[in-house]
N, CA and C atoms as an extended XYZ file, in Angstrom:
582
Properties=species:S:1:pos:R:3:atomname:S:1:resname:S:1:resid:I:1 pbc="F F F"
N       -22.198       10.830        6.645 N   LEU     1
C       -22.678       10.134        5.452 CA  LEU     1
C       -21.816        8.910        5.227 C   LEU     1
N       -22.391        7.750        5.176 N   TYR     2
C       -21.654        6.503        4.977 CA  TYR     2
C       -21.548        6.200        3.489 C   TYR     2
N       -20.379        5.852        3.051 N   SER     3
C       -20.183        5.521        1.651 CA  SER     3
C       -20.040        4.015        1.494 C   SER     3
N       -20.760        3.451        0.575 N   ALA     4
C       -20.672        2.014        0.321 CA  ALA     4
C       -19.376        1.658       -0.390 C   ALA     4
N       -18.662        2.661       -0.894 N   LEU     5
C       -17.440        2.384       -1.628 CA  LEU     5
C       -16.218        2.185       -0.738 C   LEU     5
N       -16.332        2.457        0.553 N   PHE     6
C       -15.159        2.354        1.400 CA  PHE     6
C       -15.500        1.754        2.744 C   PHE     6
N       -14.709        0.805        3.168 N   LEU     7
C       -14.895        0.182        4.459 CA  LEU     7
C       -13.526       -0.170        5.019 C   LEU     7
N       -13.260        0.242        6.238 N   VAL     8
C       -12.021       -0.130        6.901 CA  VAL     8
C       -12.382       -0.881        8.163 C   VAL     8
N       -11.798       -2.034        8.328 N   SER     9
C       -12.007       -2.812        9.537 CA  SER     9
C       -10.669       -2.956       10.223 C   SER     9
N       -10.574       -2.462       11.443 N   LEU    10
C        -9.318       -2.548       12.166 CA  LEU    10
C        -9.301       -3.727       13.135 C   LEU    10
N       -10.304       -4.576       13.073 N   SER    11
C       -10.307       -5.751       13.930 CA  SER    11
C        -9.712       -6.937       13.186 C   SER    11
N        -9.064       -7.823       13.909 N   THR    12
C        -8.459       -9.000       13.303 CA  THR    12
C        -9.553       -9.999       12.972 C   THR    12
N        -9.500      -10.535       11.768 N   HIS    13
C       -10.469      -11.543       11.359 CA  HIS    13
C       -10.005      -12.909       11.844 C   HIS    13
N       -10.947      -13.738       12.266 N   ALA    14
C       -10.592      -15.076       12.738 CA  ALA    14
C        -9.989      -15.894       11.601 C   ALA    14
N       -10.599      -15.842       10.444 N   THR    15
C       -10.101      -16.573        9.292 CA  THR    15
C       -10.271      -15.702        8.059 C   THR    15
N        -9.244      -15.640        7.252 N   LEU    16
C        -9.309      -14.889        6.008 CA  LEU    16
C       -10.000      -15.760        4.972 C   LEU    16
N       -11.081      -15.262        4.374 N   GLN    17
C       -11.839      -16.037        3.408 CA  GLN    17
C       -11.755      -15.392        2.034 C   GLN    17
N       -11.224      -16.133        1.074 N   LEU    18
C       -11.279      -15.695       -0.306 CA  LEU    18
C       -12.671      -15.984       -0.826 C   LEU    18
N       -13.143      -15.175       -1.765 N   VAL    19
C       -14.473      -15.352       -2.332 CA  VAL    19
C       -14.573      -16.715       -3.019 C   VAL    19
N       -13.542      -17.101       -3.761 N   ASP    20
C       -13.522      -18.373       -4.473 CA  ASP    20
C       -12.534      -19.301       -3.768 C   ASP    20
N       -13.032      -20.350       -3.154 N   SER    21
C       -12.165      -21.270       -2.403 CA  SER    21
C       -11.238      -22.071       -3.313 C   SER    21
N       -11.439      -22.028       -4.620 N   GLN    22
C       -10.589      -22.749       -5.568 CA  GLN    22
C        -9.287      -21.998       -5.873 C   GLN    22
N        -9.235      -20.721       -5.497 N   ILE    23
C        -8.047      -19.908       -5.761 CA  ILE    23
C        -6.959      -20.260       -4.754 C   ILE    23
N        -5.760      -20.495       -5.260 N   THR    24
C        -4.625      -20.813       -4.397 CA  THR    24
C        -3.764      -19.573       -4.222 C   THR    24
N        -3.500      -19.217       -2.966 N   VAL    25
C        -2.669      -18.064       -2.640 CA  VAL    25
C        -1.521      -18.555       -1.763 C   VAL    25
N        -0.332      -18.031       -2.000 N   ASN    26
C         0.825      -18.389       -1.192 CA  ASN    26
C         0.459      -18.249        0.287 C   ASN    26
N         0.774      -19.254        1.114 N   PRO    27
C         0.388      -19.206        2.529 CA  PRO    27
C         0.999      -18.029        3.303 C   PRO    27
N         2.168      -17.556        2.890 N   VAL    28
C         2.774      -16.391        3.559 CA  VAL    28
C         1.914      -15.158        3.323 C   VAL    28
N         1.418      -15.000        2.092 N   ILE    29
C         0.548      -13.870        1.760 CA  ILE    29
C        -0.733      -13.943        2.589 C   ILE    29
N        -1.337      -15.115        2.643 N   THR    30
C        -2.570      -15.300        3.402 CA  THR    30
C        -2.356      -14.988        4.879 C   THR    30
N        -1.280      -15.507        5.447 N   GLN    31
C        -0.982      -15.279        6.865 CA  GLN    31
C        -0.795      -13.790        7.152 C   GLN    31
N         0.000      -13.108        6.312 N   LYS    32
C         0.291      -11.688        6.537 CA  LYS    32
C        -0.942      -10.814        6.306 C   LYS    32
N        -1.802      -11.203        5.372 N   ALA    33
C        -3.048      -10.455        5.153 CA  ALA    33
C        -3.953      -10.603        6.372 C   ALA    33
N        -4.018      -11.795        6.914 N   GLN    34
C        -4.834      -12.011        8.110 CA  GLN    34
C        -4.258      -11.254        9.298 C   GLN    34
N        -2.928      -11.221        9.438 N   GLU    35
C        -2.276      -10.519       10.543 CA  GLU    35
C        -2.560       -9.020       10.541 C   GLU    35
N        -2.705       -8.428        9.355 N   SER    36
C        -2.868       -6.973        9.284 CA  SER    36
C        -4.147       -6.504        9.965 C   SER    36
N        -5.221       -7.256        9.803 N   GLY    37
C        -6.490       -6.852       10.383 CA  GLY    37
C        -7.138       -5.661        9.709 C   GLY    37
N        -6.612       -5.228        8.561 N   VAL    38
C        -7.148       -4.053        7.872 CA  VAL    38
C        -7.728       -4.481        6.529 C   VAL    38
N        -9.035       -4.356        6.413 N   GLY    39
C        -9.711       -4.650        5.166 CA  GLY    39
C       -10.299       -3.377        4.586 C   GLY    39
N       -10.392       -3.300        3.267 N   PHE    40
C       -10.978       -2.126        2.625 CA  PHE    40
C       -11.543       -2.513        1.265 C   PHE    40
N       -12.398       -1.644        0.741 N   THR    41
C       -13.003       -1.845       -0.565 CA  THR    41
C       -12.527       -0.738       -1.499 C   THR    41
N       -12.129       -1.126       -2.702 N   SER    42
C       -11.744       -0.157       -3.724 CA  SER    42
C       -12.251       -0.679       -5.064 C   SER    42
N       -12.901        0.170       -5.827 N   ASN    43
C       -13.471       -0.215       -7.123 CA  ASN    43
C       -14.332       -1.470       -7.007 C   ASN    43
N       -15.131       -1.524       -5.960 N   SER    44
C       -16.060       -2.635       -5.684 CA  SER    44
C       -15.364       -3.963       -5.414 C   SER    44
N       -14.073       -3.942       -5.146 N   GLU    45
C       -13.326       -5.155       -4.802 CA  GLU    45
C       -12.927       -5.100       -3.339 C   GLU    45
N       -12.987       -6.236       -2.652 N   GLN    46
C       -12.572       -6.342       -1.259 CA  GLN    46
C       -11.077       -6.645       -1.200 C   GLN    46
N       -10.343       -5.887       -0.389 N   TYR    47
C        -8.901       -6.086       -0.218 CA  TYR    47
C        -8.574       -6.243        1.257 C   TYR    47
N        -7.483       -6.922        1.514 N   GLN    48
C        -6.948       -7.055        2.861 CA  GLN    48
C        -5.491       -6.608        2.794 C   GLN    48
N        -5.135       -5.612        3.618 N   LEU    49
C        -3.751       -5.145        3.683 CA  LEU    49
C        -2.847       -6.320        4.045 C   LEU    49
N        -1.675       -6.403        3.442 N   ILE    50
C        -0.704       -7.452        3.742 CA  ILE    50
C         0.344       -6.866        4.677 C   ILE    50
N         0.371       -7.356        5.922 N   ALA    51
C         1.332       -6.869        6.915 CA  ALA    51
C         2.754       -7.114        6.430 C   ALA    51
N         3.625       -6.126        6.612 N   ASP    52
C         5.042       -6.199        6.204 CA  ASP    52
C         5.207       -6.394        4.701 C   ASP    52
N         4.150       -6.087        3.923 N   GLY    53
C         4.203       -6.223        2.474 CA  GLY    53
C         4.467       -4.882        1.817 C   GLY    53
N         5.356       -4.885        0.825 N   TYR    54
C         5.748       -3.639        0.169 CA  TYR    54
C         5.936       -3.869       -1.326 C   TYR    54
N         5.868       -2.778       -2.074 N   ALA    55
C         6.159       -2.776       -3.505 CA  ALA    55
C         7.143       -1.661       -3.774 C   ALA    55
N         8.043       -1.917       -4.706 N   GLN    56
C         9.049       -0.925       -5.078 CA  GLN    56
C         9.173       -0.921       -6.590 C   GLN    56
N         9.110        0.276       -7.197 N   GLN    57
C         9.237        0.358       -8.651 CA  GLN    57
C        10.627       -0.059       -9.079 C   GLN    57
N        10.715       -0.700      -10.256 N   GLN    58
C        11.991       -1.193      -10.775 CA  GLN    58
C        13.003       -0.093      -11.000 C   GLN    58
N        12.550        1.122      -11.354 N   ASN    59
C        13.506        2.181      -11.651 CA  ASN    59
C        14.120        2.788      -10.394 C   ASN    59
N        13.742        2.253       -9.213 N   THR    60
C        14.381        2.679       -7.977 CA  THR    60
C        15.354        1.589       -7.549 C   THR    60
N        15.972        1.748       -6.414 N   VAL    61
C        16.977        0.796       -5.948 CA  VAL    61
C        16.350       -0.570       -5.731 C   VAL    61
N        16.974       -1.631       -6.242 N   ASN    62
C        16.506       -2.997       -6.064 CA  ASN    62
C        16.650       -3.405       -4.609 C   ASN    62
N        15.658       -4.141       -4.083 N   ILE    63
C        15.702       -4.518       -2.671 CA  ILE    63
C        16.926       -5.346       -2.335 C   ILE    63
N        17.457       -6.095       -3.287 N   GLY    64
C        18.633       -6.909       -3.025 CA  GLY    64
C        19.932       -6.146       -3.193 C   GLY    64
N        19.864       -4.917       -3.707 N   SER    65
C        21.095       -4.178       -3.967 CA  SER    65
C        21.228       -2.917       -3.130 C   SER    65
N        20.547       -2.869       -1.996 N   LEU    66
C        20.749       -1.748       -1.092 CA  LEU    66
C        22.177       -1.811       -0.586 C   LEU    66
N        22.729       -0.678       -0.191 N   SER    67
C        24.115       -0.666        0.239 CA  SER    67
C        24.312       -1.508        1.496 C   SER    67
N        25.560       -1.864        1.776 N   VAL    68
C        25.906       -2.748        2.879 CA  VAL    68
C        25.239       -2.275        4.166 C   VAL    68
N        24.665       -3.232        4.904 N   GLY    69
C        23.991       -2.908        6.152 CA  GLY    69
C        22.555       -2.444        5.962 C   GLY    69
N        22.084       -2.358        4.706 N   GLN    70
C        20.735       -1.876        4.444 CA  GLN    70
C        19.881       -2.889        3.693 C   GLN    70
N        20.312       -4.142        3.631 N   SER    71
C        19.540       -5.125        2.882 CA  SER    71
C        18.280       -5.503        3.656 C   SER    71
N        17.286       -5.950        2.916 N   ILE    72
C        16.015       -6.345        3.498 CA  ILE    72
C        15.825       -7.823        3.194 C   ILE    72
N        15.622       -8.636        4.220 N   SER    73
C        15.373      -10.056        3.966 CA  SER    73
C        13.874      -10.244        3.742 C   SER    73
N        13.533      -11.141        2.824 N   THR    74
C        12.146      -11.324        2.437 CA  THR    74
C        11.659      -12.743        2.692 C   THR    74
N        10.353      -12.855        2.954 N   GLN    75
C         9.695      -14.154        3.089 CA  GLN    75
C         9.077      -14.587        1.769 C   GLN    75
N         8.752      -13.615        0.930 N   TRP    76
C         8.114      -13.864       -0.361 CA  TRP    76
C         8.384      -12.664       -1.248 C   TRP    76
N         8.579      -12.898       -2.545 N   SER    77
C         8.709      -11.781       -3.484 CA  SER    77
C         8.216      -12.210       -4.859 C   SER    77
N         7.841      -11.220       -5.662 N   SER    78
C         7.332      -11.459       -7.003 CA  SER    78
C         7.416      -10.167       -7.794 C   SER    78
N         7.287      -10.275       -9.085 N   GLN    79
C         7.270       -9.119       -9.972 CA  GLN    79
C         5.833       -8.853      -10.399 C   GLN    79
N         5.350       -7.611      -10.275 N   ARG    80
C         4.020       -7.197      -10.726 CA  ARG    80
C         4.202       -5.941      -11.561 C   ARG    80
N         4.130       -6.100      -12.880 N   GLY    81
C         4.352       -4.956      -13.755 CA  GLY    81
C         5.711       -4.354      -13.459 C   GLY    81
N         5.794       -3.028      -13.285 N   PRO    82
C         7.084       -2.389      -13.012 CA  PRO    82
C         7.494       -2.465      -11.536 C   PRO    82
N         6.752       -3.222      -10.723 N   TYR    83
C         7.015       -3.284       -9.287 CA  TYR    83
C         7.609       -4.625       -8.864 C   TYR    83
N         8.573       -4.558       -7.982 N   GLN    84
C         9.027       -5.724       -7.234 CA  GLN    84
C         8.206       -5.707       -5.956 C   GLN    84
N         7.413       -6.745       -5.717 N   VAL    85
C         6.601       -6.803       -4.502 CA  VAL    85
C         7.196       -7.863       -3.585 C   VAL    85
N         7.135       -7.606       -2.281 N   PHE    86
C         7.735       -8.546       -1.341 CA  PHE    86
C         7.119       -8.418        0.034 C   PHE    86
N         7.261       -9.474        0.804 N   ILE    87
C         6.898       -9.470        2.212 CA  ILE    87
C         8.201       -9.577        2.974 C   ILE    87
N         8.449       -8.591        3.800 N   SER    88
C         9.710       -8.481        4.519 CA  SER    88
C         9.742       -9.400        5.740 C   SER    88
N        10.899       -9.961        6.013 N   SER    89
C        11.131      -10.709        7.253 CA  SER    89
C        11.516       -9.739        8.352 C   SER    89
N        11.967       -8.543        7.952 N   ASP    90
C        12.395       -7.520        8.900 CA  ASP    90
C        11.182       -6.784        9.439 C   ASP    90
N        11.376       -6.082       10.526 N   SER    91
C        10.285       -5.274       11.067 CA  SER    91
C        10.018       -4.109       10.128 C   SER    91
N         8.820       -3.561       10.218 N   ALA    92
C         8.436       -2.431        9.357 CA  ALA    92
C         9.391       -1.261        9.541 C   ALA    92
N         9.852       -1.013       10.769 N   SER    93
C        10.748        0.122       11.004 CA  SER    93
C        12.072       -0.066       10.279 C   SER    93
N        12.559       -1.312       10.176 N   GLN    94
C        13.799       -1.558        9.444 CA  GLN    94
C        13.617       -1.293        7.956 C   GLN    94
N        12.465       -1.654        7.411 N   VAL    95
C        12.185       -1.416        5.998 CA  VAL    95
C        12.119        0.084        5.734 C   VAL    95
N        11.409        0.807        6.611 N   VAL    96
C        11.285        2.264        6.453 CA  VAL    96
C        12.653        2.924        6.565 C   VAL    96
N        13.490        2.496        7.507 N   GLN    97
C        14.836        3.056        7.654 CA  GLN    97
C        15.659        2.784        6.406 C   GLN    97
N        15.569        1.569        5.869 N   SER    98
C        16.306        1.249        4.649 CA  SER    98
C        15.806        2.080        3.488 C   SER    98
N        14.495        2.270        3.414 N   ALA    99
C        13.915        3.074        2.338 CA  ALA    99
C        14.423        4.502        2.431 C   ALA    99
N        14.448        5.057        3.639 N   SER   100
C        14.913        6.434        3.825 CA  SER   100
C        16.389        6.551        3.496 C   SER   100
N        17.170        5.578        3.932 N   ALA   101
C        18.615        5.623        3.722 CA  ALA   101
C        18.980        5.493        2.256 C   ALA   101
N        18.151        4.799        1.488 N   SER   102
C        18.479        4.578        0.079 CA  SER   102
C        17.750        5.541       -0.841 C   SER   102
N        17.036        6.512       -0.279 N   SER   103
C        16.221        7.458       -1.054 CA  SER   103
C        15.243        6.717       -1.950 C   SER   103
N        14.755        5.597       -1.482 N   SER   104
C        13.844        4.762       -2.236 CA  SER   104
C        12.418        4.971       -1.739 C   SER   104
N        11.462        4.555       -2.541 N   SER   105
C        10.070        4.719       -2.171 CA  SER   105
C         9.372        3.360       -2.189 C   SER   105
N         8.687        3.046       -1.110 N   TYR   106
C         7.942        1.800       -1.004 CA  TYR   106
C         6.461        2.093       -0.921 C   TYR   106
N         5.670        1.205       -1.501 N   ASN   107
C         4.222        1.254       -1.380 CA  ASN   107
C         3.774        0.034       -0.593 C   ASN   107
N         2.646        0.153        0.108 N   GLN   108
C         2.065       -1.004        0.774 CA  GLN   108
C         1.372       -1.865       -0.275 C   GLN   108
N         1.092       -3.122        0.080 N   ILE   109
C         0.397       -4.033       -0.827 CA  ILE   109
C        -0.806       -4.650       -0.117 C   ILE   109
N        -1.744       -5.169       -0.921 N   ALA   110
C        -2.964       -5.762       -0.382 CA  ALA   110
C        -3.353       -6.980       -1.207 C   ALA   110
N        -4.130       -7.851       -0.593 N   LEU   111
C        -4.628       -9.054       -1.247 CA  LEU   111
C        -6.070       -8.828       -1.680 C   LEU   111
N        -6.365       -9.070       -2.963 N   ASN   112
C        -7.737       -9.013       -3.461 CA  ASN   112
C        -8.417      -10.312       -3.040 C   ASN   112
N        -9.479      -10.210       -2.242 N   LEU   113
C       -10.128      -11.396       -1.702 CA  LEU   113
C       -10.956      -12.157       -2.729 C   LEU   113
N       -11.235      -11.546       -3.879 N   ARG   114
C       -11.973      -12.260       -4.929 CA  ARG   114
C       -11.032      -12.996       -5.868 C   ARG   114
N        -9.962      -12.308       -6.296 N   THR   115
C        -9.079      -12.887       -7.306 CA  THR   115
C        -7.847      -13.586       -6.736 C   THR   115
N        -7.471      -13.239       -5.498 N   GLY   116
C        -6.241      -13.778       -4.920 CA  GLY   116
C        -5.003      -13.049       -5.402 C   GLY   116
N        -5.181      -11.985       -6.184 N   ASN   117
C        -4.050      -11.207       -6.694 CA  ASN   117
C        -3.525      -10.233       -5.641 C   ASN   117
N        -2.247       -9.916       -5.768 N   VAL   118
C        -1.640       -8.892       -4.927 CA  VAL   118
C        -1.748       -7.566       -5.665 C   VAL   118
N        -2.237       -6.536       -4.974 N   ALA   119
C        -2.391       -5.200       -5.547 CA  ALA   119
C        -1.458       -4.230       -4.839 C   ALA   119
N        -1.028       -3.219       -5.558 N   ILE   120
C        -0.159       -2.178       -4.997 CA  ILE   120
C        -1.039       -1.004       -4.581 C   ILE   120
N        -0.881       -0.570       -3.344 N   ILE   121
C        -1.592        0.614       -2.854 CA  ILE   121
C        -0.775        1.823       -3.303 C   ILE   121
N        -1.365        2.678       -4.120 N   THR   122
C        -0.612        3.766       -4.751 CA  THR   122
C        -0.239        4.890       -3.793 C   THR   122
N        -0.943        4.981       -2.679 N   GLY   123
C        -0.721        6.093       -1.755 CA  GLY   123
C        -1.673        7.247       -2.011 C   GLY   123
N        -2.534        7.092       -3.008 N   GLN   124
C        -3.528        8.115       -3.339 CA  GLN   124
C        -4.883        7.731       -2.740 C   GLN   124
N        -5.626        8.734       -2.318 N   ILE   125
C        -7.010        8.547       -1.892 CA  ILE   125
C        -7.872        9.329       -2.872 C   ILE   125
N        -8.836        8.646       -3.488 N   VAL   126
C        -9.739        9.267       -4.449 CA  VAL   126
C       -11.011        9.649       -3.698 C   VAL   126
N       -11.355       10.934       -3.745 N   VAL   127
C       -12.497       11.448       -2.986 CA  VAL   127
C       -13.465       12.139       -3.936 C   VAL   127
N       -14.737       11.775       -3.818 N   THR   128
C       -15.814       12.492       -4.503 CA  THR   128
C       -16.551       13.266       -3.422 C   THR   128
N       -16.862       14.524       -3.714 N   PHE   129
C       -17.421       15.389       -2.684 CA  PHE   129
C       -18.672       16.122       -3.167 C   PHE   129
N       -19.422       16.631       -2.196 N   ALA   130
C       -20.677       17.340       -2.464 CA  ALA   130
C       -20.404       18.674       -3.160 C   ALA   130
N       -21.442       19.211       -3.820 N   ASN   131
C       -21.319       20.475       -4.563 CA  ASN   131
C       -20.868       21.641       -3.695 C   ASN   131
N       -21.219       21.651       -2.420 N   ASN   132
C       -20.870       22.776       -1.551 CA  ASN   132
C       -19.505       22.595       -0.865 C   ASN   132
N       -18.729       21.611       -1.298 N   THR   133
C       -17.407       21.327       -0.727 CA  THR   133
C       -16.346       21.501       -1.807 C   THR   133
N       -15.153       21.917       -1.396 N   THR   134
C       -14.039       22.034       -2.347 CA  THR   134
C       -12.918       21.087       -1.952 C   THR   134
N       -12.110       20.735       -2.915 N   ALA   135
C       -10.955       19.874       -2.654 CA  ALA   135
C        -9.994       20.552       -1.684 C   ALA   135
N        -9.823       21.872       -1.828 N   GLN   136
C        -8.926       22.610       -0.945 CA  GLN   136
C        -9.409       22.563        0.503 C   GLN   136
N       -10.731       22.656        0.715 N   SER   137
C       -11.252       22.601        2.089 CA  SER   137
C       -11.058       21.209        2.690 C   SER   137
N       -11.202       20.181        1.888 N   ILE   138
C       -10.977       18.814        2.373 CA  ILE   138
C        -9.515       18.654        2.776 C   ILE   138
N        -8.610       19.115        1.923 N   ALA   139
C        -7.182       19.019        2.223 CA  ALA   139
C        -6.845       19.746        3.517 C   ALA   139
N        -7.383       20.924        3.678 N   SER   140
C        -7.123       21.730        4.868 CA  SER   140
C        -7.718       21.096        6.132 C   SER   140
N        -8.961       20.651        6.047 N   ASN   141
C        -9.646       20.067        7.205 CA  ASN   141
C        -9.013       18.765        7.687 C   ASN   141
N        -8.391       18.023        6.771 N   HIS   142
C        -7.835       16.711        7.130 CA  HIS   142
C        -6.299       16.700        7.115 C   HIS   142
N        -5.698       17.865        6.878 N   ASN   143
C        -4.235       17.991        6.857 CA  ASN   143
C        -3.598       16.988        5.900 C   ASN   143
N        -4.136       16.940        4.672 N   ILE   144
C        -3.607       16.062        3.638 CA  ILE   144
C        -3.251       16.890        2.412 C   ILE   144
N        -2.551       16.278        1.478 N   ASN   145
C        -2.048       16.982        0.300 CA  ASN   145
C        -2.943       16.737       -0.911 C   ASN   145
N        -3.345       17.818       -1.564 N   LEU   146
C        -4.145       17.733       -2.780 CA  LEU   146
C        -3.208       17.443       -3.947 C   LEU   146
N        -3.427       16.300       -4.634 N   SER   147
C        -2.587       15.907       -5.771 CA  SER   147
C        -3.183       16.336       -7.104 C   SER   147
N        -4.503       16.158       -7.233 N   ALA   148
C        -5.194       16.516       -8.471 CA  ALA   148
C        -6.637       16.859       -8.125 C   ALA   148
N        -7.154       17.886       -8.781 N   ASP   149
C        -8.507       18.352       -8.507 CA  ASP   149
C        -9.286       18.413       -9.814 C   ASP   149
N       -10.456       17.787       -9.836 N   TYR   150
C       -11.342       17.812      -10.985 CA  TYR   150
C       -12.678       18.392      -10.517 C   TYR   150
N       -12.746       19.731      -10.371 N   PRO   151
C       -13.922       20.370       -9.767 CA  PRO   151
C       -15.228       20.112      -10.515 C   PRO   151
N       -15.183       19.981      -11.819 N   ARG   152
C       -16.424       19.725      -12.573 CA  ARG   152
C       -16.978       18.340      -12.277 C   ARG   152
N       -16.109       17.443      -11.830 N   LEU   153
C       -16.535       16.086      -11.466 CA  LEU   153
C       -16.716       15.925       -9.959 C   LEU   153
N       -16.406       17.003       -9.207 N   ASN   154
C       -16.432       16.949       -7.744 CA  ASN   154
C       -15.576       15.790       -7.226 C   ASN   154
N       -14.423       15.623       -7.832 N   THR   155
C       -13.515       14.529       -7.486 CA  THR   155
C       -12.104       15.076       -7.362 C   THR   155
N       -11.368       14.541       -6.402 N   ALA   156
C        -9.975       14.948       -6.217 CA  ALA   156
C        -9.161       13.761       -5.712 C   ALA   156
N        -7.850       13.847       -5.943 N   PHE   157
C        -6.900       12.851       -5.454 CA  PHE   157
C        -6.054       13.508       -4.373 C   PHE   157
N        -5.840       12.774       -3.300 N   PHE   158
C        -5.062       13.277       -2.167 CA  PHE   158
C        -3.994       12.263       -1.775 C   PHE   158
N        -2.927       12.760       -1.154 N   THR   159
C        -1.937       11.898       -0.508 CA  THR   159
C        -1.854       12.310        0.951 C   THR   159
N        -1.431       11.367        1.782 N   VAL   160
C        -1.269       11.661        3.208 CA  VAL   160
C         0.175       12.045        3.473 C   VAL   160
N         0.391       12.709        4.588 N   ASN   161
C         1.747       13.063        5.006 CA  ASN   161
C         2.445       11.823        5.557 C   ASN   161
N         3.751       11.847        5.594 N   THR   162
C         4.556       10.699        6.005 CA  THR   162
C         4.117       10.112        7.342 C   THR   162
N         3.795       10.949        8.300 N   GLU   163
C         3.447       10.473        9.639 CA  GLU   163
C         1.989       10.006        9.754 C   GLU   163
N         1.209       10.131        8.693 N   GLN   164
C        -0.203        9.764        8.738 CA  GLN   164
C        -0.435        8.362        8.166 C   GLN   164
N        -1.474        7.715        8.654 N   ASP   165
C        -1.877        6.398        8.172 CA  ASP   165
C        -2.976        6.580        7.131 C   ASP   165
N        -2.768        6.059        5.942 N   ILE   166
C        -3.710        6.249        4.838 CA  ILE   166
C        -5.105        5.714        5.181 C   ILE   166
N        -5.178        4.611        5.939 N   PHE   167
C        -6.475        4.020        6.263 CA  PHE   167
C        -7.232        4.833        7.307 C   PHE   167
N        -6.518        5.391        8.270 N   SER   168
C        -7.162        6.260        9.268 CA  SER   168
C        -7.699        7.528        8.617 C   SER   168
N        -6.907        8.099        7.710 N   ILE   169
C        -7.356        9.306        7.000 CA  ILE   169
C        -8.552        8.982        6.110 C   ILE   169
N        -8.503        7.846        5.408 N   ALA   170
C        -9.631        7.470        4.551 CA  ALA   170
C       -10.896        7.282        5.379 C   ALA   170
N       -10.761        6.695        6.553 N   LYS   171
C       -11.929        6.517        7.436 CA  LYS   171
C       -12.474        7.875        7.881 C   LYS   171
N       -11.582        8.801        8.258 N   ALA   172
C       -12.008       10.146        8.661 CA  ALA   172
C       -12.685       10.872        7.497 C   ALA   172
N       -12.144       10.733        6.300 N   LEU   173
C       -12.762       11.345        5.119 CA  LEU   173
C       -14.159       10.781        4.889 C   LEU   173
N       -14.293        9.489        5.078 N   ASN   174
C       -15.578        8.828        4.875 CA  ASN   174
C       -16.640        9.353        5.837 C   ASN   174
N       -16.212        9.833        6.999 N   GLU   175
C       -17.130       10.368        8.009 CA  GLU   175
C       -17.406       11.860        7.822 C   GLU   175
N       -16.725       12.498        6.870 N   ASP   176
C       -16.898       13.918        6.580 CA  ASP   176
C       -18.219       14.129        5.835 C   ASP   176
N       -19.075       15.005        6.331 N   ALA   177
C       -20.395       15.247        5.738 CA  ALA   177
C       -20.309       15.774        4.303 C   ALA   177
N       -19.210       16.432        3.947 N   GLY   178
C       -19.063       16.975        2.601 CA  GLY   178
C       -18.507       15.985        1.590 C   GLY   178
N       -18.239       14.764        2.038 N   VAL   179
C       -17.640       13.740        1.177 CA  VAL   179
C       -18.685       12.685        0.854 C   VAL   179
N       -18.789       12.321       -0.434 N   THR   180
C       -19.781       11.322       -0.837 CA  THR   180
C       -19.184        9.943       -1.071 C   THR   180
N       -17.897        9.851       -1.419 N   SER   181
C       -17.240        8.544       -1.547 CA  SER   181
C       -15.741        8.685       -1.362 C   SER   181
N       -15.132        7.610       -0.878 N   VAL   182
C       -13.695        7.567       -0.604 CA  VAL   182
C       -13.170        6.213       -1.056 C   VAL   182
N       -12.054        6.218       -1.786 N   GLN   183
C       -11.407        4.971       -2.179 CA  GLN   183
C        -9.902        5.100       -2.023 C   GLN   183
N        -9.301        4.109       -1.409 N   VAL   184
C        -7.838        4.007       -1.407 CA  VAL   184
C        -7.493        3.434       -2.770 C   VAL   184
N        -6.668        4.138       -3.535 N   ASP   185
C        -6.359        3.744       -4.905 CA  ASP   185
C        -5.377        2.573       -4.929 C   ASP   185
N        -5.688        1.576       -5.748 N   VAL   186
C        -4.811        0.418       -5.911 CA  VAL   186
C        -4.565        0.138       -7.383 C   VAL   186
N        -3.441       -0.502       -7.657 N   ILE   187
C        -3.140       -0.999       -9.002 CA  ILE   187
C        -3.042       -2.509       -8.881 C   ILE   187
N        -3.870       -3.200       -9.656 N   GLU   188
C        -3.841       -4.658       -9.602 CA  GLU   188
C        -3.469       -5.279      -10.940 C   GLU   188
N        -3.820       -4.622      -12.009 N   HIS   189
C        -3.583       -5.170      -13.353 CA  HIS   189
C        -2.645       -4.249      -14.114 C   HIS   189
N        -1.692       -4.826      -14.798 N   PHE   190
C        -0.720       -4.060      -15.571 CA  PHE   190
C        -0.799       -4.472      -17.021 C   PHE   190
N        -0.675       -3.474      -17.916 N   SER   191
C        -0.704       -3.787      -19.336 CA  SER   191
C         0.553       -4.576      -19.711 C   SER   191
N         0.370       -5.505      -20.605 N   GLN   192
C         1.473       -6.330      -21.078 CA  GLN   192
C         1.846       -5.890      -22.490 C   GLN   192
N         3.154       -5.727      -22.764 N   PRO   193
C         3.556       -5.349      -24.121 CA  PRO   193
C         3.203       -6.454      -25.111 C   PRO   193
N         2.807       -6.047      -26.315 N   LEU   194
C         2.421       -7.024      -27.341 CA  LEU   194
C         3.610       -7.646      -28.002 C   LEU   194
């Protein structure tokens, strides 16, 4: 069963096209989004994964204050709500090693192709499933973790294991006959204090 709510493209696009050509996006963001080759739809918005792009909550270790030998050099950084978002100059493995060494948690980031905004990928996959399917069976069949289950809505939230790729799992879920829709959860807008 194909879901119109989710699409993953693992091929590299020749040119990254924003919906509105009047929107200006930092060229590093555009380049890294094009390099990733991974596009997806969430909440009816088109996103492009940003290669080497990460987000870190403020209440965790600051990227500039990792202990000696664990700093991460960046090509671009910005603040989005409680997150410090950045594109690393280091390889992904160096970022992951630094994250592990500092007991810190990083999220991937994506570019909204309509608004030009950077969104944080939460690490959650939102799945709506058929009446004859359970959240527990989906978790078991795909070797993923059930985070929240809303059986009356036939909807559940899942996370992937450390060694799994969220986009590959989302694609596999989308191909599951018992699943009616799949979305990689993103945060793009943050409330502002009055």
